[in-house]
C-alpha positions as CSV (number, residue, x, y, z in Angstrom):
1,M,212.1,67.2,-157.3
2,L,209.5,69.1,-155.4
3,K,211.4,68.7,-152.2
4,R,214.6,69.9,-153.8
5,L,212.8,73.0,-155.2
6,Q,211.4,73.8,-151.8
7,T,214.8,73.4,-150.1
8,W,216.3,75.8,-152.7
9,R,213.5,78.3,-152.3
10,Q,213.9,78.3,-148.5
11,A,217.6,78.8,-148.8
12,R,217.0,81.8,-151.0
13,I,214.6,83.3,-148.5
14,L,217.0,82.7,-145.6
15,E,219.8,84.4,-147.6
16,R,217.8,87.4,-148.8
17,H,215.6,88.1,-145.7
18,A,218.0,87.3,-142.8
19,F,217.7,89.8,-140.0
20,P,220.9,91.3,-138.5
21,D,222.8,89.3,-135.9
22,A,222.6,92.1,-133.4
23,L,218.8,92.2,-133.6
24,W,218.4,88.5,-133.3
25,E,220.9,88.2,-130.3
26,S,219.2,91.1,-128.5
27,V,215.7,89.5,-128.9
28,I,216.7,86.0,-127.8
29,E,218.7,87.4,-124.8
30,Q,215.5,89.0,-123.6
31,L,213.1,86.1,-124.2
32,H,213.7,83.9,-121.2
33,I,211.4,81.2,-122.5
34,L,214.2,80.4,-125.0
35,D,216.9,80.1,-122.3
36,R,216.9,76.3,-122.3
37,L,217.6,76.0,-126.1
38,D,221.0,74.9,-127.2
39,A,223.1,76.6,-129.9
40,D,221.8,74.3,-132.7
41,E,218.2,74.8,-131.6
42,I,218.7,78.6,-131.6
43,V,220.0,78.4,-135.2
44,R,217.0,76.4,-136.3
45,L,214.6,78.7,-134.5
46,R,216.2,81.7,-136.3
47,E,215.7,80.0,-139.6
48,L,212.0,79.2,-138.8
49,A,211.4,82.7,-137.6
50,T,212.8,84.1,-140.8
51,L,210.6,81.9,-142.9
52,F,207.6,82.7,-140.7
53,L,208.1,86.4,-141.2
54,H,208.3,85.8,-145.0
55,Q,205.0,84.0,-144.9
56,K,203.0,86.0,-142.4
57,T,202.3,89.7,-142.1
58,I,202.5,91.4,-138.7
59,V,200.5,94.6,-138.6
60,G,199.7,97.1,-135.9
61,A,196.3,98.2,-134.7
62,H,195.2,101.4,-133.0
63,E,198.2,103.2,-134.6
64,L,200.8,100.9,-133.2
65,Q,203.9,101.1,-135.3
66,V,205.4,97.6,-135.6
67,D,209.2,97.6,-136.0
68,D,211.7,94.8,-136.7
69,T,212.4,94.1,-133.1
70,M,208.6,93.6,-132.4
71,R,208.3,91.3,-135.5
72,V,211.2,89.2,-134.6
73,T,210.1,89.0,-130.9
74,V,206.7,87.6,-131.9
75,A,208.1,85.3,-134.6
76,A,210.7,83.8,-132.2
77,Q,208.0,82.9,-129.6
78,A,205.6,81.7,-132.2
79,C,208.1,79.3,-133.7
80,L,209.1,77.8,-130.4
81,P,206.2,75.3,-130.4
82,I,206.9,74.2,-134.0
83,L,210.7,74.0,-133.7
84,N,210.6,70.3,-134.4
85,L,207.4,70.3,-136.3
86,G,207.9,72.7,-139.2
87,L,206.2,75.8,-140.5
88,D,203.5,73.8,-142.3
89,F,201.8,73.4,-138.9
90,Y,200.9,77.1,-139.3
91,R,199.4,76.7,-142.7
92,G,196.1,78.2,-143.9
93,W,196.3,81.7,-142.4
94,Y,198.5,84.7,-143.0
95,T,198.2,87.6,-140.5
96,V,199.2,88.6,-136.9
97,I,197.6,91.7,-135.6
98,L,199.3,93.5,-132.7
99,Y,197.4,95.9,-130.4
100,P,199.3,98.2,-128.0
101,G,197.6,96.6,-125.0
102,A,194.5,94.6,-124.2
103,F,191.7,94.9,-126.8
104,V,188.0,94.5,-126.7
105,A,186.3,91.6,-128.6
106,H,182.5,91.1,-129.2
107,R,181.1,88.0,-127.7
108,E,177.9,86.1,-128.3
109,F,176.7,83.0,-126.3
110,H,173.6,81.0,-125.6
111,D,172.4,80.5,-122.0
112,E,170.8,77.3,-120.7
113,S,167.4,78.5,-122.0
114,G,168.8,79.0,-125.5
115,I,168.6,82.7,-125.3
116,V,171.4,84.5,-127.2
117,H,173.3,87.1,-125.2
118,T,175.9,89.5,-126.6
119,G,178.6,91.5,-124.9
120,F,182.2,92.5,-124.9
121,E,185.3,91.0,-123.4
122,E,188.8,92.5,-122.8
123,L,191.5,90.1,-124.2
124,D,195.3,89.8,-124.4
125,G,195.1,87.4,-127.3
126,E,192.7,85.7,-129.7
127,S,192.9,83.2,-132.5
128,S,190.1,82.8,-135.0
129,E,189.7,79.6,-137.0
130,G,191.2,80.2,-140.5
131,G,191.8,83.8,-139.5
132,P,194.5,86.0,-137.9
133,V,196.2,85.7,-134.5
134,V,195.5,88.9,-132.5
135,L,197.9,89.8,-129.7
136,S,198.5,92.5,-127.1
137,W,202.0,93.8,-127.6
138,E,202.1,94.6,-123.9
139,E,201.8,90.9,-123.2
140,A,203.7,89.6,-126.2
141,R,206.9,91.6,-125.4
142,P,209.7,90.0,-123.4
143,R,208.6,89.1,-119.9
144,A,210.4,88.7,-116.6
145,A,212.4,85.5,-116.0
146,D,209.9,84.3,-113.4
147,E,206.8,84.8,-115.7
148,V,205.1,81.6,-116.7
149,Y,202.4,83.3,-118.7
150,N,203.0,83.5,-122.5
151,V,200.2,84.8,-124.7
152,V,202.1,84.1,-127.9
153,V,202.6,80.3,-127.2
154,H,199.0,80.2,-125.9
155,E,197.4,81.7,-129.1
156,F,199.7,79.7,-131.4
157,A,198.7,76.5,-129.6
158,H,195.2,77.3,-130.6
159,K,196.4,77.5,-134.2
160,L,197.7,74.0,-133.9
161,D,194.5,72.8,-132.3
162,E,192.5,74.4,-135.3
163,L,194.3,72.1,-137.8
164,T,191.7,69.4,-136.9
165,G,188.7,71.7,-137.0
166,A,187.0,73.7,-134.3
167,P,189.4,73.9,-131.3
168,N,188.7,71.1,-128.8
169,G,192.1,70.4,-127.3
170,L,193.1,67.7,-129.9
171,P,195.7,68.9,-132.4
172,P,196.8,66.5,-135.3
173,L,198.7,63.8,-133.5
174,H,201.8,62.2,-135.1
175,A,202.0,58.6,-136.3
176,G,202.6,56.5,-133.3
177,M,200.7,58.7,-131.0
178,D,197.4,57.2,-129.6
179,V,194.3,59.4,-129.6
180,A,192.8,57.4,-126.8
181,A,195.9,57.9,-124.6
182,W,195.9,61.6,-125.4
183,S,192.2,62.0,-124.7
184,A,192.5,60.0,-121.4
185,A,195.4,62.2,-120.1
186,M,193.8,65.5,-121.1
187,T,190.3,64.6,-120.0
188,Q,191.4,63.3,-116.6
189,A,193.6,66.3,-115.9
190,Y,190.9,68.7,-117.1
191,E,188.3,67.2,-114.9
192,A,190.6,67.0,-111.9
193,F,191.5,70.7,-112.5
194,N,187.9,71.7,-112.5
195,D,187.1,69.6,-109.5
196,K,189.6,71.7,-107.6
197,L,187.9,74.9,-108.8
198,D,184.5,73.5,-107.8
199,R,185.8,72.9,-104.3
200,D,187.3,76.4,-104.1
201,E,190.8,74.8,-103.9
202,E,193.9,76.6,-105.3
203,P,194.5,75.1,-108.8
204,P,198.1,74.3,-109.8
205,F,198.1,77.0,-112.4
206,D,195.9,79.6,-114.1
207,D,192.2,78.9,-113.5
208,Y,191.5,80.0,-117.1
209,A,192.6,76.5,-118.1
210,G,189.2,75.3,-116.7
211,S,187.2,77.2,-119.3
212,D,187.0,74.4,-121.8
213,P,189.3,71.7,-123.3
214,A,190.7,74.0,-126.0
215,E,191.8,76.6,-123.3
216,F,193.2,73.8,-121.2
217,F,195.4,72.6,-124.1
218,A,196.6,76.2,-124.7
219,V,197.4,76.9,-121.0
220,V,199.3,73.6,-120.5
221,S,201.2,74.3,-123.7
222,E,202.3,77.6,-122.2
223,L,203.5,75.8,-119.1
224,F,205.2,73.1,-121.1
225,F,207.6,75.6,-122.5
226,A,207.7,78.3,-119.8
227,A,207.5,76.3,-116.5
228,P,207.6,72.6,-117.3
229,D,208.3,71.7,-113.7
230,V,204.9,73.1,-112.7
231,L,203.1,71.0,-115.4
232,I,205.0,67.7,-114.8
233,D,204.4,68.0,-111.0
234,A,200.6,68.6,-111.5
235,Y,199.9,66.3,-114.5
236,P,202.8,64.1,-115.6
237,D,200.7,62.3,-118.2
238,V,199.8,65.6,-119.9
239,Y,203.4,66.5,-119.9
240,A,204.3,63.2,-121.6
241,Q,201.6,63.7,-124.3
242,L,202.9,67.2,-125.0
243,R,206.4,66.0,-125.2
244,A,205.4,63.5,-127.8
245,F,203.4,66.0,-129.8
246,Y,205.8,69.0,-129.7
247,R,208.8,66.6,-130.0
248,Q,210.6,68.5,-127.3
249,D,211.5,67.8,-123.7
250,P,212.0,71.2,-122.0
251,I,212.3,69.7,-118.5
252,A,215.5,68.0,-119.5
253,A,217.3,71.4,-119.8
254,Y,215.2,73.4,-117.4
255,E,216.2,75.3,-114.3
256,P,213.1,75.7,-112.1
257,I,211.9,79.2,-111.4
258,P,212.4,80.1,-107.7
259,G,209.2,80.1,-105.8
């Protein structure tokens, strides 16, 4: 009975809050990270994005005026990782904050002596546990076709990671997935990545992935959707684990980015 009620309610939302065809088509045409999706997946992504925007509020900061194109652009990218997982994977928080560009966040950390230091850091995105996702619109807007960086997927990967507590690179795995296998693949790749950095060798992708296991998970999630050939060439076991978790296989319908 509860399932039927939920299905009826979602159908009502999709009927009452559908965005115009022209708006949706314009957005997905510009978001090249969606190019590999087939027609059925695009339809399901549109439904998820509609439900997402019904649940979440997207607000502008620093006098940024958020219009429908911006809202749909963020929602479409945010819902790509959960296309085969469902909106419940974004439960427990309600707001996306858009800044016009990079924003400054206060930081506090302990050094090796235990002394607390404070400072400020310029960011393109941030996710706080149980709190909002904060994004730079300059980085969240449609990117060039050869761009492998995607701040929206990155920060929403953190939201999936937060479902198991403080972000540590281990989201809630599905039945049939093995925690030991996940940990082995991620840890070995993370350590190999940092070994390259320690030897001043060129890493296979953004060196920010070496910051900590949570950032490694977020960066490889970006690559999984935006440049899966880069990820599978560097760390095929990581790709396999993400394929099982996201229940998608982007390499199967992917045209490599030249160069």
